[in-house]
LUMZA-746948 format. One line per 2 residues: their letters; for each residue y, z, x of N, C-alpha, C. Coordinates in steps of 0.05 Angstrom, whole numbers, plus 5000, padded with zeros to 4 digits. Example, Ala and Ser with C-alpha at 12.3 -4.5 7.8 and 13.67 -1.06 7.14 Angstrom:
as = 4886,5156,5264,4910,5156,5246,4934,5156,5264 ~ 4955,5142,5257,4979,5143,5273,5001,5157,5258
// end
This chain:
mg = 1411,5800,5528,1381,5806,5533,1380,5810,5562 ~ 1399,5799,5578,1387,5807,5611,1370,5789,5622
lg = 1365,5764,5608,1354,5741,5616,1363,5718,5631 ~ 1355,5710,5650,1367,5686,5670,1352,5692,5695
yg = 1367,5682,5718,1364,5683,5743,1360,5715,5754 ~ 1346,5714,5772,1342,5738,5787,1362,5751,5795
ca = 1367,5784,5793,1384,5787,5811,1375,5816,5818 ~ 1381,5818,5845,1369,5846,5854,1383,5867,5852
ei = 1404,5871,5834,1418,5892,5830,1411,5902,5807 ~ 1393,5887,5787,1391,5894,5756,1364,5913,5761
my = 1366,5927,5748,1344,5945,5735,1330,5930,5715 ~ 1306,5916,5716,1299,5902,5689,1278,5922,5675
di = 1274,5909,5651,1254,5918,5641,1223,5911,5643 ~ 1229,5894,5651,1195,5878,5650,1203,5858,5680
ii = 1189,5856,5699,1182,5833,5713,1148,5824,5708 ~ 1146,5796,5704,1129,5787,5702,1126,5764,5738
ig = 1107,5765,5742,1091,5756,5760,1075,5744,5752 ~ 1075,5711,5754,1066,5689,5748,1071,5669,5721
gg = 1071,5644,5729,1088,5630,5702,1063,5610,5691 ~ 1042,5619,5689,1015,5605,5673,1023,5609,5645
pa = 1005,5605,5629,1005,5615,5598,1005,5643,5589 ~ 0999,5661,5605,0994,5691,5606,1028,5695,5606
gl = 1030,5691,5631,1066,5702,5643,1087,5695,5621 ~ 1080,5665,5613,1101,5647,5597,1098,5659,5572
aa = 1075,5666,5555,1068,5682,5533,1086,5711,5535 ~ 1079,5723,5556,1090,5749,5557,1128,5747,5551
av = 1128,5724,5572,1164,5721,5568,1176,5721,5544 ~ 1163,5703,5531,1173,5696,5503,1174,5716,5487
ya = 1147,5730,5481,1147,5757,5471,1169,5775,5478 ~ 1174,5779,5507,1195,5799,5516,1228,5788,5512
ar = 1228,5761,5507,1252,5755,5501,1264,5755,5474 ~ 1242,5755,5458,1251,5761,5423,1251,5790,5420
ac = 1244,5808,5438,1243,5831,5442,1274,5845,5452 ~ 1286,5830,5460,1307,5834,5476,1303,5844,5504
lh = 1287,5848,5521,1277,5861,5536,1294,5851,5562 ~ 1305,5863,5583,1315,5852,5607,1288,5840,5623
tl = 1293,5816,5623,1258,5805,5638,1262,5789,5657 ~ 1251,5790,5677,1251,5771,5705,1222,5762,5705
li = 1222,5733,5706,1196,5713,5712,1197,5706,5741 ~ 1179,5714,5754,1174,5703,5782,1157,5681,5787
ek = 1155,5668,5788,1139,5643,5791,1138,5625,5821 ~ 1120,5623,5838,1119,5609,5864,1125,5579,5863
qp = 1114,5565,5843,1111,5541,5837,1135,5530,5826 ~ 1155,5505,5825,1173,5498,5818,1165,5494,5782
mg = 1144,5485,5779,1132,5481,5755,1113,5499,5742 ~ 1128,5516,5721,1106,5535,5710,1080,5524,5696
gg = 1065,5536,5692,1043,5530,5668,1011,5538,5682 ~ 1016,5548,5709,0991,5556,5722,0972,5532,5726
qi = 0941,5537,5723,0920,5519,5735,0918,5496,5708 ~ 0930,5502,5685,0925,5486,5659,0943,5461,5668
ln = 0957,5461,5684,0968,5432,5692,0944,5416,5699 ~ 0923,5431,5715,0905,5413,5726,0889,5400,5703
ts = 0890,5410,5682,0869,5403,5665,0874,5376,5647 ~ 0856,5352,5643,0862,5333,5632,0863,5332,5608
ev = 0848,5344,5589,0856,5347,5561,0843,5379,5553 ~ 0861,5390,5533,0860,5416,5520,0854,5401,5490
dn = 0827,5416,5480,0825,5411,5454,0821,5434,5439 ~ 0820,5454,5452,0812,5485,5439,0838,5504,5434
yp = 0865,5489,5435,0883,5506,5430,0894,5500,5404 ~ 0894,5523,5384,0898,5509,5352,0932,5505,5352
gm = 0925,5482,5339,0950,5467,5329,0967,5446,5354 ~ 0948,5445,5373,0955,5432,5395,0930,5411,5402
fd = 0921,5397,5382,0902,5379,5388,0901,5352,5405 ~ 0884,5347,5422,0886,5317,5436,0910,5320,5451
is = 0920,5345,5471,0940,5342,5487,0928,5349,5514 ~ 0944,5340,5530,0935,5351,5565,0946,5371,5571
gf = 0932,5384,5592,0943,5407,5602,0969,5411,5616 ~ 0974,5382,5621,1005,5382,5632,1028,5385,5614
el = 1015,5374,5586,1043,5369,5568,1036,5397,5557 ~ 1017,5414,5548,1015,5442,5540,1033,5463,5561
gq = 1023,5456,5582,1039,5474,5602,1068,5472,5603 ~ 1076,5445,5597,1108,5440,5595,1119,5450,5570
kf = 1104,5448,5543,1112,5463,5520,1114,5496,5523 ~ 1099,5506,5535,1103,5534,5541,1121,5539,5558
se = 1132,5525,5581,1158,5529,5595,1178,5526,5576 ~ 1189,5502,5568,1205,5504,5544,1207,5516,5526
ha = 1194,5533,5519,1197,5547,5494,1206,5566,5506 ~ 1198,5583,5527,1207,5606,5544,1236,5600,5552
ek = 1247,5574,5563,1272,5569,5567,1290,5569,5540 ~ 1282,5553,5525,1296,5557,5499,1308,5586,5491
lg = 1293,5605,5500,1296,5632,5494,1315,5651,5512 ~ 1327,5632,5533,1339,5641,5552,1321,5651,5580
ir = 1294,5650,5587,1275,5656,5608,1285,5630,5627 ~ 1298,5642,5646,1299,5619,5676,1286,5631,5698
pv = 1258,5623,5701,1241,5632,5717,1255,5630,5747 ~ 1250,5647,5763,1258,5650,5795,1241,5638,5810
te = 1244,5615,5823,1219,5600,5847,1219,5617,5870 ~ 1203,5636,5875,1203,5654,5894,1169,5667,5901
ev = 1162,5669,5926,1138,5676,5927,1141,5709,5936 ~ 1124,5723,5919,1123,5748,5913,1108,5761,5942
ke = 1119,5779,5954,1102,5785,5984,1090,5814,5978 ~ 1104,5831,5971,1096,5858,5970,1102,5874,5941
iv = 1078,5887,5926,1091,5902,5908,1086,5933,5906 ~ 1109,5947,5897,1101,5972,5903,1101,5986,5874
cr = 1079,5992,5864,1078,6004,5834,1073,6026,5827 ~ 1070,6043,5842,1070,6075,5841,1100,6090,5833
ge = 1094,6106,5814,1127,6116,5808,1133,6105,5788 ~ 1153,6115,5782,1166,6101,5748,1180,6070,5756
tk = 1191,6063,5776,1203,6048,5784,1186,6025,5798 ~ 1180,6000,5790,1162,5981,5801,1178,5963,5818
kv = 1170,5963,5844,1188,5947,5867,1169,5915,5875 ~ 1194,5897,5872,1172,5871,5871,1188,5859,5892
it = 1179,5856,5921,1186,5840,5944,1184,5813,5946 ~ 1203,5795,5947,1193,5768,5947,1201,5753,5975
dr = 1202,5727,5980,1210,5722,6007,1236,5716,6009 ~ 1251,5726,5993,1285,5721,5992,1292,5749,5983
qe = 1285,5771,5967,1294,5790,5960,1283,5815,5946 ~ 1287,5835,5947,1271,5849,5924,1287,5856,5898
ye = 1268,5867,5879,1277,5866,5853,1261,5892,5842 ~ 1272,5908,5823,1264,5931,5810,1262,5933,5776
sk = 1244,5943,5774,1235,5948,5746,1224,5969,5732 ~ 1225,5976,5707,1208,5999,5693,1182,5985,5687
tl = 1174,5964,5683,1150,5958,5679,1139,5932,5693 ~ 1112,5926,5701,1109,5900,5710,1084,5890,5699
iy = 1085,5858,5692,1065,5849,5682,1050,5837,5702 ~ 1030,5832,5712,1019,5815,5726,1002,5791,5721
aa = 1010,5769,5725,0996,5746,5712,0993,5724,5734 ~ 0979,5736,5756,0981,5717,5783,0956,5702,5780
gt = 0941,5694,5765,0912,5683,5753,0896,5682,5779 ~ 0876,5654,5776,0854,5659,5794,0858,5631,5811
gy = 0844,5630,5839,0846,5603,5854,0813,5593,5851 ~ 0812,5573,5866,0787,5566,5865,0766,5570,5884
rt = 0743,5576,5873,0723,5581,5896,0706,5565,5913 ~ 0708,5570,5942,0697,5545,5953,0662,5551,5959
lg = 0655,5529,5963,0627,5531,5973,0616,5544,5994 ~ 0632,5539,6018,0625,5550,6046,0608,5537,6058
vp = 0600,5510,6054,0588,5492,6067,0594,5477,6095 ~ 0584,5473,6117,0597,5456,6131,0610,5427,6124
ge = 0629,5426,6136,0651,5400,6124,0665,5406,6101 ~ 0661,5429,6090,0678,5433,6062,0698,5426,6069
ea = 0713,5449,6094,0742,5459,6102,0756,5426,6121 ~ 0731,5417,6133,0740,5402,6147,0749,5375,6132
ft = 0743,5366,6111,0754,5344,6092,0762,5351,6069 ~ 0770,5377,6064,0788,5383,6043,0818,5366,6044
gr = 0822,5355,6026,0846,5335,6021,0843,5311,6034 ~ 0816,5301,6048,0806,5279,6058,0779,5272,6043
gv = 0773,5277,6009,0754,5275,6005,0738,5297,5982 ~ 0749,5318,5995,0737,5340,5983,0759,5351,5964
sy = 0758,5360,5940,0781,5367,5926,0773,5390,5900 ~ 0785,5408,5886,0778,5428,5872,0791,5419,5845
ca = 0803,5392,5842,0817,5385,5820,0819,5360,5816 ~ 0796,5344,5795,0791,5326,5788,0813,5308,5778
tc = 0828,5323,5762,0852,5308,5751,0876,5306,5767 ~ 0878,5321,5786,0899,5315,5811,0889,5292,5834
dg = 0864,5292,5837,0853,5274,5856,0841,5250,5847 ~ 0833,5252,5822,0811,5230,5812,0818,5203,5812
af = 0845,5195,5808,0851,5161,5806,0847,5158,5837 ~ 0847,5168,5858,0841,5162,5884,0811,5151,5893
fr = 0792,5161,5867,0764,5146,5869,0754,5125,5853 ~ 0781,5119,5839,0774,5097,5818,0752,5072,5829
gk = 0731,5067,5817,0714,5054,5818,0693,5061,5839 ~ 0692,5085,5852,0678,5094,5872,0655,5113,5858
tt = 0643,5123,5880,0622,5143,5870,0629,5171,5885 ~ 0628,5185,5857,0636,5216,5867,0615,5233,5856
av = 0621,5254,5870,0603,5281,5865,0615,5302,5856 ~ 0608,5315,5831,0620,5343,5814,0600,5361,5822
vg = 0610,5388,5838,0588,5413,5845,0597,5434,5825 ~ 0579,5439,5808,0585,5464,5791,0573,5465,5761
gg = 0570,5486,5748,0555,5482,5722,0568,5493,5699 ~ 0595,5503,5701,0606,5515,5679,0625,5494,5666
dv = 0638,5505,5649,0666,5484,5637,0677,5465,5650 ~ 0688,5474,5672,0706,5461,5689,0690,5439,5704
al = 0668,5442,5710,0643,5423,5725,0640,5399,5705 ~ 0640,5406,5679,0630,5391,5657,0652,5374,5655
ed = 0676,5387,5645,0703,5372,5642,0711,5356,5668 ~ 0714,5357,5692,0716,5340,5712,0696,5315,5715
al = 0665,5325,5707,0651,5302,5709,0664,5281,5692 ~ 0663,5289,5663,0674,5269,5639,0695,5257,5646
fl = 0714,5273,5661,0739,5264,5670,0735,5239,5684 ~ 0719,5241,5705,0717,5223,5731,0698,5202,5722
sk = 0679,5203,5703,0665,5181,5689,0680,5162,5680 ~ 0703,5165,5669,0715,5142,5656,0736,5128,5675
ic = 0731,5137,5704,0748,5124,5731,0730,5109,5746 ~ 0707,5128,5749,0691,5123,5775,0664,5107,5767
qt = 0653,5092,5786,0624,5073,5780,0609,5097,5767 ~ 0600,5115,5793,0580,5136,5786,0583,5161,5793
vy = 0579,5183,5781,0582,5207,5777,0558,5229,5778 ~ 0557,5237,5811,0535,5257,5806,0542,5288,5797
li = 0529,5296,5777,0535,5327,5773,0513,5350,5784 ~ 0522,5358,5806,0507,5378,5820,0503,5403,5810
hr = 0481,5414,5800,0482,5447,5797,0455,5458,5815 ~ 0464,5483,5817,0441,5496,5834,0420,5514,5811
rd = 0427,5511,5790,0409,5520,5768,0397,5497,5754 ~ 0380,5507,5732,0361,5479,5720,0373,5479,5688
tf = 0391,5496,5689,0412,5492,5662,0440,5499,5664 ~ 0461,5481,5644,0486,5487,5653,0493,5513,5637
rg = 0519,5530,5646,0531,5554,5626,0554,5538,5611 ~ 0560,5515,5610,0583,5509,5596,0584,5502,5567
an = 0602,5495,5554,0600,5497,5528,0580,5475,5520 ~ 0573,5486,5498,0550,5462,5488,0560,5430,5485
il = 0586,5429,5471,0596,5406,5462,0607,5388,5492 ~ 0609,5400,5514,0615,5392,5540,0582,5376,5544
qq = 0567,5393,5546,0543,5387,5552,0531,5365,5534 ~ 0536,5357,5512,0527,5334,5495,0543,5311,5507
kv = 0575,5314,5508,0582,5291,5522,0576,5286,5547 ~ 0565,5304,5564,0554,5298,5592,0536,5280,5588
se = 0511,5287,5572,0488,5272,5567,0494,5242,5552 ~ 0521,5243,5539,0520,5217,5525,0531,5199,5544
ae = 0544,5205,5572,0564,5190,5587,0539,5172,5606 ~ 0535,5149,5607,0511,5129,5616,0515,5132,5654
ni = 0545,5141,5661,0551,5134,5688,0549,5161,5700 ~ 0544,5179,5685,0538,5215,5700,0510,5219,5704
ql = 0504,5221,5726,0479,5224,5736,0472,5261,5746 ~ 0447,5269,5729,0448,5301,5739,0430,5304,5762
il = 0436,5325,5779,0421,5331,5796,0420,5365,5796 ~ 0395,5370,5782,0396,5405,5774,0379,5415,5792
dt = 0382,5445,5796,0364,5459,5810,0366,5448,5842 ~ 0390,5447,5851,0396,5433,5878,0422,5443,5884
ev = 0425,5447,5914,0447,5461,5925,0461,5440,5947 ~ 0485,5444,5946,0500,5422,5973,0492,5440,5996
ee = 0483,5431,6021,0485,5443,6046,0501,5435,6065 ~ 0511,5408,6060,0528,5400,6083,0545,5375,6068
ig = 0574,5370,6076,0584,5346,6070,0596,5329,6097 ~ 0584,5306,6099,0585,5293,6116,0609,5265,6117
gd = 0607,5257,6142,0621,5231,6145,0628,5222,6171 ~ 0648,5197,6173,0653,5195,6201,0686,5192,6194
gi = 0701,5210,6193,0728,5214,6185,0734,5207,6161 ~ 0717,5199,6135,0725,5205,6111,0696,5216,6105
ie = 0696,5222,6080,0670,5232,6063,0649,5208,6062 ~ 0625,5203,6070,0606,5187,6059,0580,5201,6056
wi = 0573,5225,6055,0550,5233,6050,0545,5260,6044 ~ 0528,5272,6020,0525,5304,6017,0490,5307,6021
rl = 0494,5329,6035,0462,5338,6037,0455,5353,6023 ~ 0434,5350,6011,0425,5363,5981,0394,5377,5990
lc = 0393,5401,5983,0367,5416,5979,0357,5418,5952 ~ 0333,5408,5946,0324,5407,5925,0305,5431,5921
kk = 0312,5453,5912,0298,5476,5916,0271,5483,5901 ~ 0259,5467,5885,0236,5467,5876,0219,5458,5894
eg = 0223,5433,5895,0208,5419,5917,0214,5426,5951 ~ 0239,5438,5949,0238,5449,5985,0239,5435,6001
rq = 0255,5404,5989,0263,5387,6010,0289,5377,6002 ~ 0302,5367,6028,0316,5355,6031,0331,5329,6022
kt = 0352,5318,6018,0359,5288,6012,0384,5282,6016 ~ 0395,5262,6021,0421,5259,6028,0435,5235,6007
vn = 0452,5240,5994,0465,5223,5968,0489,5212,5988 ~ 0499,5187,5985,0526,5175,5988,0538,5174,5963
vd = 0563,5184,5976,0593,5187,5962,0617,5186,5974 ~ 0636,5177,5960,0659,5178,5968,0680,5200,5967
gv = 0666,5218,5947,0690,5243,5945,0670,5263,5928 ~ 0678,5287,5939,0662,5314,5926,0688,5327,5909
fi = 0679,5335,5885,0696,5349,5871,0690,5385,5860 ~ 0692,5399,5876,0682,5425,5870,0695,5444,5855
av = 0671,5453,5838,0677,5472,5809,0654,5492,5802 ~ 0659,5511,5823,0640,5532,5822,0651,5559,5814
gs = 0671,5563,5803,0681,5587,5799,0710,5587,5807 ~ 0720,5618,5802,0746,5627,5811,0747,5652,5824
vp = 0768,5658,5839,0773,5680,5855,0804,5689,5846 ~ 0794,5714,5838,0824,5725,5825,0854,5731,5848
hs = 0871,5722,5844,0894,5728,5853,0908,5756,5856 ~ 0885,5773,5863,0895,5806,5859,0901,5817,5877
nl = 0908,5810,5906,0905,5822,5932,0929,5840,5931 ~ 0952,5830,5918,0978,5847,5913,0982,5869,5907
ln = 0957,5875,5888,0953,5900,5880,0930,5916,5888 ~ 0921,5910,5907,0902,5919,5920,0910,5958,5932
gq = 0895,5969,5923,0899,6001,5926,0914,6007,5905 ~ 0923,5994,5887,0947,6009,5872,0935,6012,5841
vs = 0915,5992,5832,0911,5992,5812,0874,5991,5816 ~ 0864,6001,5796,0824,5994,5792,0820,5966,5792
md = 0798,5958,5807,0790,5925,5801,0759,5934,5801 ~ 0746,5906,5789,0718,5915,5792,0707,5897,5819
ay = 0676,5896,5819,0667,5887,5846,0678,5854,5853 ~ 0691,5844,5835,0699,5816,5837,0725,5810,5850
gy = 0735,5837,5843,0766,5829,5847,0787,5837,5823 ~ 0772,5831,5792,0788,5823,5776,0793,5852,5766
vi = 0823,5854,5757,0844,5876,5755,0822,5890,5723 ~ 0818,5913,5728,0809,5929,5702,0829,5934,5685
ag = 0828,5922,5659,0850,5932,5640,0837,5924,5614 ~ 0842,5932,5586,0833,5931,5569,0852,5906,5552
en = 0844,5911,5522,0862,5888,5504,0887,5893,5503 ~ 0901,5913,5505,0923,5923,5509,0939,5915,5543
cr = 0919,5903,5557,0931,5898,5585,0937,5920,5600 ~ 0934,5949,5597,0943,5967,5614,0919,5971,5636
td = 0931,5975,5659,0916,5984,5683,0916,6012,5684 ~ 0900,6021,5698,0902,6057,5704,0924,6064,5717
td = 0947,6044,5727,0970,6053,5736,0994,6054,5715 ~ 1009,6075,5707,1025,6077,5689,1050,6053,5689
gv = 1055,6031,5664,1074,6022,5666,1064,5984,5676 ~ 1045,5988,5692,1027,5957,5708,1011,5948,5686
ya = 1016,5924,5678,0997,5911,5660,0989,5887,5679 ~ 0961,5880,5665,0951,5853,5680,0938,5834,5658
vg = 0950,5810,5662,0947,5788,5637,0934,5766,5645 ~ 0916,5751,5631,0908,5728,5635,0882,5728,5650
dv = 0880,5707,5664,0848,5703,5683,0849,5722,5703 ~ 0865,5740,5710,0867,5759,5737,0853,5779,5725
rt = 0851,5787,5697,0836,5814,5691,0810,5814,5676 ~ 0800,5834,5674,0772,5832,5664,0771,5830,5641
kp = 0752,5808,5623,0753,5798,5603,0728,5778,5594 ~ 0716,5780,5574,0694,5765,5574,0696,5735,5568
lr = 0727,5729,5559,0733,5697,5555,0758,5692,5572 ~ 0756,5672,5592,0781,5664,5601,0792,5633,5591
qv = 0806,5632,5566,0824,5608,5559,0842,5616,5555 ~ 0856,5589,5549,0887,5586,5548,0897,5602,5526
vt = 0884,5603,5506,0885,5623,5475,0890,5654,5487 ~ 0868,5659,5496,0863,5689,5507,0886,5699,5531
aa = 0895,5684,5541,0923,5686,5560,0938,5695,5547 ~ 0943,5678,5532,0975,5670,5515,0970,5701,5496
ad = 0949,5710,5486,0940,5728,5470,0946,5753,5493 ~ 0942,5757,5516,0944,5777,5531,0980,5780,5535
ga = 0987,5761,5544,1018,5767,5554,1032,5781,5522 ~ 1023,5768,5489,1036,5783,5475,1028,5814,5473
na = 1006,5815,5474,0995,5843,5472,1007,5862,5499 ~ 1016,5859,5518,1025,5876,5541,1052,5876,5533
vs = 1067,5854,5524,1095,5865,5517,1094,5885,5495 ~ 1085,5881,5475,1078,5896,5451,1083,5923,5455
di = 1049,5928,5479,1052,5960,5488,1072,5967,5503 ~ 1089,5943,5515,1109,5957,5526,1135,5966,5515
ek = 1142,5953,5496,1154,5958,5478,1157,5989,5464 ~ 1130,5992,5458,1118,6024,5448,1132,6050,5471
ll = 1125,6032,5500,1130,6052,5516,1150,6059,5523 ~ 1172,6040,5529,1200,6041,5531,1222,6055,5508
fs = 1206,6052,5486,1224,6059,5467,1212,6089,5464 ~ 1195,6094,5464,1181,6124,5464,1195,6144,5479
k = 1209,6129,5503,1222,6152,5526,1252,6155,5520
// end
């Protein structure tokens, strides 16, 4: 099958960049199709951002499982089929022409096709104090850093699923959780909104924006702007968890495939981009729903299309 550790002298059928659910699902389908496949993931532990999710309850057949556990299962499945990801950081991609070149921090690889599964990163607020206190009270991952604030007062900023999930997670270990949203309604799932409303120690602060994060060496307060009233107020907190959306990791494909105004790679359900042999899967592509199940489906669809492409030549 040509699976295993990376080799610069092999012409691969598929190179997969990114070891999250989309990339790992693609690897599983590629292995089953006996395609020469290389999976590149810069982190030692594959699984993507799902590893930072405290609980996943919407992946069929995997009820009441943590994101870390589900990510491990994805990785184990791929490994059992012979996929051995190489832990390298991709520095450059050249995908014009029939041969796709991937240059990492260690060597250069070549492939007939490319599956780009680099995912997304955290969007920042861009307010004073945010950068200075990152890692010292400001976090973008409640499941990673929440334990440091056990019994303390925290704030979660955002109004989508991640913000609601973070608030619920922190409510189990923190004394008080302020959930701050710049609009007067949440855009997250109704079931999450219901759970938030039932949590006694989650206090909602709506139609409000964070203007500054401050403190003497450590976070002590956040300054808020109540938009309807046009007044500022200061809330004392020990930590701030920011969940205001994501930014696609698409920069490696700049100028080589079409993207939308936000930087997401334009690709349909077969995950084809407008560059022959280049596919975008998972959260990095344009799509109406970004979930683990849709990411996994992308990986399968991309490999299915690649099989047709390769065997038609």
